[in-house]
C-alpha positions in Angstrom: 0.0 0.0 0.0 1.2 3.5 -0.9 1.2 6.2 1.8 -1.0 9.3 1.0 1.6 12.0 0.5 -0.6 14.9 -0.8 -3.7 16.6 0.4 -6.8 16.1 -1.7 -9.9 18.3 -2.1 -12.9 17.3 -4.1 -16.4 18.5 -5.1 -19.3 16.5 -6.4 -22.1 18.0 -8.5 -25.4 16.0 -8.2 -28.4 16.3 -10.4 -31.9 15.6 -9.0 -35.0 15.1 -11.3 -38.4 14.4 -9.8 -37.0 12.6 -6.7 -36.6 12.9 -3.0 -32.8 12.8 -2.5 -33.0 12.9 1.4 -36.2 12.8 3.3 -36.6 14.6 6.7 -38.1 12.4 9.3 -39.2 15.4 11.3 -41.2 16.7 8.3 -43.1 13.5 7.2 -40.3 12.4 5.0 -40.4 15.5 2.7 -37.2 16.5 1.0 -34.8 18.4 3.3 -35.0 22.2 2.6 -33.1 25.0 4.4 -34.8 28.2 5.6 -33.6 29.9 2.4 -35.4 27.3 0.3 -32.3 25.4 -0.8 -32.4 21.6 -1.0 -30.2 19.7 1.3 -28.7 16.2 1.4 -27.1 15.6 4.8 -23.5 14.4 5.1 -24.7 11.3 6.9 -26.9 10.4 3.9 -24.0 10.9 1.5 -21.7 8.7 3.6 -24.4 6.0 3.5 -24.4 6.1 -0.3 -20.6 6.0 -0.4 -20.5 3.0 2.0 -23.1 1.2 -0.1 -21.0 1.7 -3.3 -17.8 0.6 -1.6 -19.6 -2.6 -0.5 -20.5 -3.2 -4.1 -16.9 -2.7 -5.0 -16.0 -5.5 -2.5 -14.7 -3.4 0.4 -15.4 -4.4 4.0 -17.7 -1.8 5.8 -18.3 -1.5 9.5 -21.4 0.8 9.4 -23.8 -1.3 7.3 -27.4 -0.4 6.8 -30.0 -3.0 7.8 -31.3 -3.5 4.3 -27.8 -3.7 2.8 -25.8 -5.7 5.3 -23.7 -8.6 4.2 -23.2 -10.5 7.5 -25.4 -11.9 10.3 -24.8 -9.1 12.8 -27.7 -6.9 13.8 -25.8 -4.1 15.6 -22.4 -2.4 15.5 -21.7 -3.8 18.9 -22.1 -7.4 17.8 -20.1 -6.8 14.7 -17.3 -5.2 16.6 -17.3 -7.9 19.3 -17.3 -10.8 16.8 -14.7 -9.4 14.5 -12.3 -7.7 16.9 -12.7 -10.1 19.8 -10.4 -9.3 22.7 -8.9 -6.4 20.7 -12.1 -4.5 21.3 -10.9 -3.8 24.9 -7.4 -2.5 24.2 -7.4 0.9 22.6 -4.3 0.5 20.4 -5.3 -2.9 19.2 -8.9 -1.7 18.6 -7.6 1.2 16.4 -5.1 -0.9 14.5 -7.4 -3.8 13.8 -10.5 -1.9 13.0 -8.7 0.4 10.6 -7.1 -2.6 8.9 -10.5 -4.4 8.7 -13.0 -1.7 7.6 -12.6 0.8 4.9 -15.1 3.3 6.3 -13.4 3.3 9.7 -10.0 4.2 8.2 -11.7 6.8 5.9 -14.4 8.5 8.0 -13.3 7.4 11.5 -15.6 5.9 14.1 -16.6 6.1 17.7 -16.6 2.7 19.5 -18.8 3.2 22.6 -20.2 -0.1 23.9 -21.0 -1.6 27.3 -18.3 -3.9 28.6 -19.6 -7.2 30.0 -22.8 -7.4 32.0 -22.0 -4.3 34.1 -23.2 -1.5 31.8 -21.4 1.1 34.0 -18.1 -0.1 32.3 -17.9 0.8 28.7 -15.5 0.8 25.8 -15.2 4.3 24.5 -12.6 4.9 21.8 -12.8 7.5 19.1 -11.0 7.3 15.7 -10.6 10.4 13.7 -10.7 9.7 9.9 -8.9 11.7 7.2 -11.9 12.0 4.9 -14.4 14.8 5.6 -17.5 15.6 3.5 -20.0 18.4 3.8 -23.8 18.3 3.3 -24.8 18.9 -0.3 -26.9 22.0 -1.0 -28.7 23.0 -4.2 -27.4 26.0 -6.1 -30.9 27.6 -6.2 -34.1 27.3 -4.2 -36.0 24.1 -5.1 -39.7 23.4 -5.6 -41.1 20.6 -3.5 -44.1 18.9 -5.0 -46.5 16.6 -3.0 -48.8 14.2 -4.7 -51.6 12.2 -3.2 -51.5 8.5 -3.7 -53.9 5.6 -3.0 -53.2 2.0 -2.3 -55.2 -0.6 -4.3 -55.5 -2.9 -1.3 -56.1 -2.3 2.4 -53.1 -2.7 4.7 -55.4 -3.3 7.6 -59.1 -4.3 7.9 -61.5 -1.5 7.0 -64.0 -0.3 9.6 -67.4 -2.0 9.6 -69.6 -0.7 6.8 -66.6 0.6 4.8 -64.7 -0.8 1.9 -61.4 1.0 2.2 -59.2 1.1 5.3 -57.9 4.3 6.8 -54.4 3.6 5.5 -55.2 3.5 1.8 -54.5 7.2 1.3 -51.0 8.5 1.4 -48.7 11.3 0.1 -45.4 11.3 -1.8 -43.1 14.3 -2.0 -40.3 15.1 -4.4 -38.0 17.8 -5.8 -39.0 18.8 -9.3 -35.4 19.7 -10.3 -32.2 20.7 -8.5 -28.4 20.8 -8.9 -26.7 20.1 -5.6 -23.0 20.4 -4.7 -21.0 18.8 -1.9 -17.4 19.4 -1.0 -14.8 17.3 0.8 -11.1 16.8 1.7 -8.6 14.1 2.5 -5.9 15.0 5.0 -2.6 13.0 4.8 -1.7 13.7 8.5 -4.8 11.9 9.6 -4.4 9.2 6.9 -1.1 8.2 8.6 -3.0 7.4 11.8 -5.6 5.2 10.2 -3.4 3.8 7.3 -5.7 5.3 4.7 -3.6 4.8 1.5 -3.3 6.3 -1.9 -5.1 3.2 -3.2 -7.9 3.9 -0.8 -8.2 7.4 -2.1 -8.5 6.1 -5.6 -11.3 3.7 -4.5 -13.1 6.6 -2.8 -12.9 8.5 -6.0 -14.7 5.7 -7.9 -17.3 5.4 -5.1 -18.1 9.1 -5.3 -18.6 8.9 -9.0 -21.0 6.0 -8.7 -22.6 6.5 -5.3 -26.1 6.9 -6.8 -25.8 4.2 -9.5 -27.9 1.5 -7.7 -29.5 3.6 -5.0 -33.1 3.3 -6.1 -36.4 3.3 -4.2 -40.0 4.5 -4.8 -39.0 8.0 -3.9 -35.7 7.8 -6.0 -36.5 6.0 -9.3 -33.6 4.7 -11.3 -31.8 7.6 -13.1 -33.5 10.3 -11.1 -30.4 11.2 -9.1 -26.9 11.1 -10.5 -23.4 12.4 -10.1 -22.8 14.6 -13.1 -19.3 15.9 -12.2 -16.5 15.0 -9.8 -13.8 17.6 -9.4 -10.6 16.2 -7.8 -7.8 18.5 -6.8 -4.4 17.2 -5.7 -2.0 19.5 -3.8 1.8 19.1 -4.0 2.3 18.5 -0.3 0.7 17.1 2.8 -0.6 20.5 4.1 -1.7 21.8 0.7 -0.8 25.1 -1.0 -4.2 26.6 -0.2 -6.9 26.1 2.4 -9.8 24.0 1.2 -12.3 26.8 1.0 -10.2 28.6 -1.6 -9.8 25.5 -3.6 -13.5 24.7 -3.5 -14.4 28.2 -4.5 -12.6 27.7 -7.8 -15.7 25.7 -8.9 -18.3 28.1 -10.3 -21.9 27.1 -11.1 -24.3 29.7 -12.4 -27.7 29.4 -13.9 -28.2 30.7 -17.4 -32.0 31.2 -17.1 -34.3 32.2 -14.3 -36.0 28.7 -13.8 -33.5 26.0 -14.8 -35.0 22.6 -15.5 -32.0 20.7 -16.9 -28.2 20.6 -16.5 -27.7 22.6 -19.8 -29.5 25.5 -18.0 -26.3 25.9 -15.8 -22.8 27.0 -16.6 -20.3 24.8 -14.7 -16.7 26.1 -14.7 -13.6 25.1 -12.8 -11.0 27.9 -12.6 -7.4 26.6 -12.9 -5.2 27.2 -9.8 -1.5 27.4 -10.4 0.5 24.3 -9.3 -2.6 22.5 -8.3 -3.5 19.3 -10.2 -7.2 19.2 -11.2 -9.1 16.4 -12.7 -12.7 16.5 -13.8 -14.7 13.3 -14.2 
């Protein structure tokens, strides 16, 4: 494995068409929207998509979703105990083995906080700080949220006496009509040294970012309704980087050409070149 010797910054441009990219459980599952009307995809949601794609690529993942898990463990605690064994109770061994075993631990970090034995007053509490950081994605312009009423063709529960349809046959579905979202992130070599996150890992993460919505489909996210349309990958010439991340990220300019954009061609996407900074666009 090759050590990561150069800081990396990246940006991901995401197109959403008639889909709910990230429902808010506190708002009946409607798409997340900020007070300014901008659409939002949380960083936790994005990491979930990345983890799922990495699993498709054959990588071992610690934080597996219930519907996408590939082992018999039903909790993080049971997975950690069964895989790490006695190493779970020794901080250095826990860090070394968990980073070696799971891609997402050495990339994003992880807090291992579990009861130790039957006495729940004793706990394992070890935090690992990962080198990969990613921000929530926000739409470039305010989004329009549409809600449609739906009806089921069959009762989920028995209808009340004298009625044909049950109370659960009526429902609602919400979606974003159109939006272009952007998220930014960084990979820091100093932290990569502590988790053994390698250059090869960075290359795999790049591929996962490009394809993180490829097979992420559901009733609220039909196939093809959400996609990564551009990945911008900046590589510095040293571990600390020539410029802070916010200056690198700001070299990406996305502006709408018309008042009410409804497709990607209605936006101008430009990446300004920064001297001595390698930039790839996928």
